[in-house]
C-alpha positions as CSV (number, residue, x, y, z in Angstrom):
1,M,40.4,-2.6,96.4
2,T,42.9,-3.5,93.7
3,A,46.7,-3.2,94.3
4,V,48.2,-1.2,91.5
5,L,51.7,-1.1,92.9
6,R,53.2,-4.1,94.7
7,I,56.6,-4.2,96.3
8,E,57.7,-7.7,97.3
9,D,60.7,-8.5,99.5
10,L,62.8,-5.6,98.2
11,T,66.4,-5.6,99.2
12,L,69.0,-2.9,98.3
13,D,72.7,-2.9,99.0
14,I,75.2,-0.2,98.1
15,V,78.4,-1.8,96.7
16,S,81.6,0.2,96.7
17,S,85.3,-0.2,97.1
18,E,84.7,0.0,100.9
19,G,82.4,-3.0,100.9
20,T,78.7,-3.6,100.9
21,K,76.3,-1.4,102.9
22,P,72.7,-2.8,103.4
23,I,70.0,-0.1,102.8
24,L,66.7,-2.0,102.4
25,R,65.9,-5.4,103.9
26,G,62.9,-7.3,102.6
27,V,60.5,-4.4,102.2
28,S,57.0,-5.4,101.1
29,L,54.1,-3.0,100.4
30,E,50.9,-2.7,98.4
31,V,49.4,0.6,97.1
32,E,45.7,0.3,96.1
33,K,43.5,2.4,93.8
34,G,41.8,5.3,95.5
35,S,43.9,5.1,98.6
36,V,47.1,6.5,100.3
37,Q,49.7,4.1,101.6
38,G,51.8,6.0,104.1
39,L,55.5,5.2,104.6
40,A,56.9,6.7,107.8
41,G,60.1,6.6,109.7
42,E,63.1,8.6,110.9
43,S,65.7,10.0,108.6
44,G,67.8,7.2,107.2
45,S,65.1,4.5,107.7
46,G,65.0,3.7,104.0
47,K,61.6,5.2,103.2
48,T,62.7,7.7,100.5
49,I,65.0,5.1,98.8
50,T,62.1,2.7,98.7
51,G,60.0,5.3,96.7
52,L,63.0,6.1,94.4
53,S,63.6,2.4,93.7
54,V,60.1,2.1,92.2
55,I,61.1,4.4,89.4
56,G,64.6,3.2,89.0
57,L,66.3,6.2,90.7
58,E,68.3,4.2,93.2
59,P,71.8,5.5,93.8
60,A,74.9,4.5,91.8
61,G,76.4,1.2,93.0
62,A,73.0,-0.1,94.2
63,K,72.3,-3.8,93.9
64,L,68.5,-4.2,94.0
65,T,66.7,-7.6,94.4
66,G,63.1,-8.5,95.0
67,R,60.1,-7.6,92.8
68,I,58.2,-4.4,92.1
69,W,55.0,-4.8,90.1
70,L,53.0,-2.0,88.4
71,E,49.9,-4.1,87.7
72,D,51.3,-6.8,85.5
73,I,54.7,-5.1,84.6
74,E,57.7,-6.0,86.7
75,L,59.8,-2.9,87.2
76,V,63.0,-4.3,88.7
77,G,65.6,-4.6,85.9
78,L,63.8,-2.2,83.5
79,T,66.2,0.3,81.9
80,G,66.3,2.9,79.1
81,R,63.2,3.5,77.0
82,R,61.1,0.9,78.7
83,L,61.6,2.6,82.1
84,G,61.3,6.0,80.6
85,D,57.9,5.2,79.2
86,I,56.6,4.4,82.7
87,R,58.2,7.4,84.6
88,G,55.8,10.3,84.3
89,R,53.3,8.4,82.3
90,R,52.1,5.6,84.6
91,I,54.0,6.7,87.7
92,G,54.3,10.3,88.7
93,M,56.7,11.6,91.3
94,V,56.6,14.7,93.6
95,F,59.8,15.5,95.4
96,Q,60.3,17.2,98.7
97,D,61.5,20.6,97.5
98,P,59.8,22.1,94.4
99,T,62.6,24.7,94.2
100,A,65.0,22.0,93.4
101,S,62.8,19.7,91.3
102,L,61.5,22.5,89.0
103,H,64.1,23.8,86.5
104,P,64.8,27.5,87.2
105,Q,65.6,28.3,83.6
106,L,62.6,26.7,81.9
107,T,59.1,28.1,81.9
108,I,56.3,26.4,83.7
109,G,54.7,25.8,80.3
110,S,57.8,24.0,79.0
111,Q,58.1,21.8,82.0
112,L,54.4,20.9,81.8
113,T,54.2,20.3,78.1
114,D,57.5,18.6,77.2
115,H,56.7,15.3,78.9
116,I,53.1,15.5,77.8
117,R,54.2,15.6,74.2
118,Y,56.8,12.9,74.8
119,H,54.4,10.4,76.5
120,L,51.1,11.2,74.8
121,R,52.4,12.2,71.3
122,E,50.2,15.3,71.4
123,S,50.5,18.5,69.4
124,K,51.9,21.6,71.0
125,R,48.4,23.1,71.2
126,A,46.8,20.0,72.7
127,A,49.6,19.7,75.2
128,Q,49.1,23.3,76.3
129,A,45.4,22.7,76.8
130,R,46.2,19.6,78.9
131,A,48.7,21.6,80.9
132,L,46.1,24.3,81.7
133,D,43.7,21.7,82.7
134,A,46.3,20.1,85.0
135,L,47.0,23.5,86.7
136,N,43.3,24.2,87.2
137,R,42.9,20.7,88.7
138,V,45.5,21.6,91.4
139,G,43.9,24.9,92.2
140,I,45.9,27.3,90.1
141,T,43.7,29.5,87.9
142,A,45.6,28.9,84.6
143,S,46.0,30.9,81.5
144,Q,48.5,31.2,78.7
145,R,50.3,33.9,80.7
146,I,50.9,31.4,83.5
147,L,52.6,29.0,81.1
148,S,55.2,31.7,80.2
149,R,56.2,32.3,83.8
150,Y,59.2,30.8,85.7
151,P,59.3,28.9,89.0
152,H,60.8,31.8,91.0
153,E,57.7,33.9,90.2
154,F,55.5,31.6,92.4
155,S,55.2,31.0,96.1
156,G,56.4,27.8,97.7
157,G,52.9,26.4,97.9
158,Q,52.2,27.3,94.3
159,R,55.5,25.6,93.2
160,Q,54.5,22.4,95.0
161,R,51.1,22.5,93.3
162,I,52.8,23.0,89.9
163,A,55.0,20.0,90.7
164,I,51.9,17.9,91.4
165,A,50.3,19.2,88.2
166,I,53.4,18.0,86.3
167,A,53.3,14.6,88.0
168,L,49.7,14.1,87.1
169,A,49.5,15.7,83.7
170,C,49.7,12.4,81.9
171,E,47.1,10.8,84.2
172,P,49.3,8.2,85.9
173,E,47.8,5.4,87.9
174,V,50.3,5.9,90.8
175,L,51.7,9.0,92.5
176,I,54.8,8.8,94.7
177,A,55.0,11.8,97.0
178,D,58.3,12.1,98.9
179,E,58.0,14.5,101.8
180,P,56.0,16.9,99.6
181,T,55.0,19.2,102.5
182,T,58.2,19.4,104.5
183,A,59.4,22.7,103.0
184,L,56.0,24.4,103.5
185,D,54.5,26.2,106.5
186,V,51.7,24.5,108.3
187,T,48.8,26.4,106.6
188,V,50.2,25.8,103.1
189,Q,51.0,22.2,104.1
190,A,47.3,21.6,105.0
191,G,46.2,22.9,101.7
192,V,48.6,20.6,99.8
193,L,47.4,17.6,101.9
194,A,43.8,18.4,101.2
195,L,44.6,18.7,97.5
196,I,46.3,15.3,97.3
197,R,43.4,13.7,99.3
198,D,40.9,15.2,96.8
199,L,42.9,13.9,93.8
200,V,42.9,10.4,95.3
201,D,39.2,10.5,95.8
202,T,38.3,12.1,92.4
203,L,40.8,10.4,90.2
204,D,40.9,6.9,91.9
205,L,44.6,7.6,92.3
206,A,47.0,5.2,94.2
207,V,49.5,7.2,96.3
208,L,52.6,6.2,98.1
209,F,53.2,9.0,100.6
210,V,56.6,9.2,102.3
211,T,57.1,11.3,105.4
212,H,58.8,11.4,108.8
213,D,55.9,13.5,110.2
214,L,53.2,11.3,111.9
215,G,51.0,14.3,112.1
216,V,51.0,14.7,108.4
217,M,50.5,10.9,108.1
218,S,47.4,11.0,110.3
219,A,45.9,13.6,108.0
220,I,46.2,11.8,104.8
221,A,47.0,8.1,104.9
222,D,44.6,5.2,104.7
223,R,47.2,2.6,105.6
224,V,50.6,3.1,107.3
225,A,53.9,1.3,107.2
226,I,56.6,2.2,109.7
227,M,60.2,1.7,108.7
228,R,63.3,1.4,110.7
229,G,66.8,0.4,109.6
230,G,65.6,-0.5,106.1
231,Q,62.8,-2.7,107.2
232,V,59.1,-2.4,107.6
233,V,58.6,-3.1,111.3
234,E,54.8,-2.5,111.5
235,A,52.0,-2.0,108.9
236,G,48.3,-1.8,108.9
237,D,45.2,0.5,108.9
238,R,46.1,4.0,110.0
239,H,43.8,3.9,113.1
240,Q,45.0,0.5,114.2
241,V,48.7,1.4,113.9
242,F,48.3,4.8,115.6
243,T,45.9,3.8,118.4
244,D,47.1,0.2,119.1
245,P,50.8,0.1,117.9
246,Q,52.4,-3.4,118.3
247,H,56.1,-2.6,117.7
248,P,58.2,-0.9,120.4
249,Y,59.6,1.5,117.7
250,T,56.2,2.6,116.6
251,R,55.2,3.2,120.2
252,A,58.4,5.2,120.8
253,L,57.7,7.4,117.7
254,L,54.2,8.1,118.9
255,A,55.3,8.8,122.4
256,S,57.8,11.4,121.1
257,L,55.1,13.5,119.5
258,P,54.5,16.9,121.2
259,G,51.6,16.6,123.6
260,A,51.2,12.9,123.0
261,K,51.7,12.2,126.8
262,G,52.9,8.7,126.3
263,G,51.4,8.0,122.9
264,I,48.1,7.9,121.1
265,N,45.7,5.8,123.1
266,S,42.4,6.5,121.4
267,R,40.7,7.7,118.3
268,A,40.2,11.0,120.1
269,D,43.9,11.4,120.5
270,L,44.3,10.6,116.8
271,R,41.8,13.3,115.9
272,R,43.8,15.8,118.0
273,L,47.0,14.8,116.2
274,D,45.3,15.2,112.8
275,L,46.1,18.5,111.0
276,S,42.5,18.8,109.9
277,A,43.6,19.9,106.5
278,N,40.1,20.0,105.1
279,A,39.0,22.3,107.9
280,I,41.5,25.0,107.0
281,E,40.2,27.5,104.5
282,G,42.8,28.6,101.9
283,D,46.4,27.6,102.1
284,G,48.3,30.9,102.1
285,L,49.1,30.7,98.4
């Protein structure tokens, strides 16, 4: 497979009047076409800031070094219009809480079509047609009436599907999903995971999937990287990492899972951990 997104030796410090606080230390990852690269770890491990740094959303006062490549374009140091042309067009982002990421005072149609018209220079009519296609793709039966509705008129699962539709409306090569199922109940969560997996397979999409939940990770990732203290401490094929972890921290995370009984020791254990998203009919939307 071809690596669409490459992160090489990424380091991030927060510089303030109180001094310098290290956040990331030498993070390296590759995200390939048609696959999901999982990034897991406890809160504060640096996984979310890694994803945000890819699209230039690192916090104020951040000093970023290292290299981030989107195919042949280096992203570190890009600002203004050059970075804006990549966000939403070549890299889509889905955030943890769709209630916060969708604007409550703008219609779904406006939020879907505004960036389509900006990035693709399409007419209003063409942008609306693309918006309807994007909604249908994520499992929302779309019509002109849907486009006139507001986020609060949809369920949590529907709002997250809408957020995914917005992220994919301009057909980016890469999707960064930051804890996209955390705010959802387990049945809706399974439906969203199945949706993302289907989009990866049908669109040849490259996904960086950030989560603290190893059960979710086992359901969707092809490869897994485990982060602790701003560093990747272990990385590899999902089955290898989960059934034969090499780092003590990875073993501790797996041992802490409910019902793990000391960790995941076989592919059968891994299958029991798996949420089996594709086996659940419907997602409570």
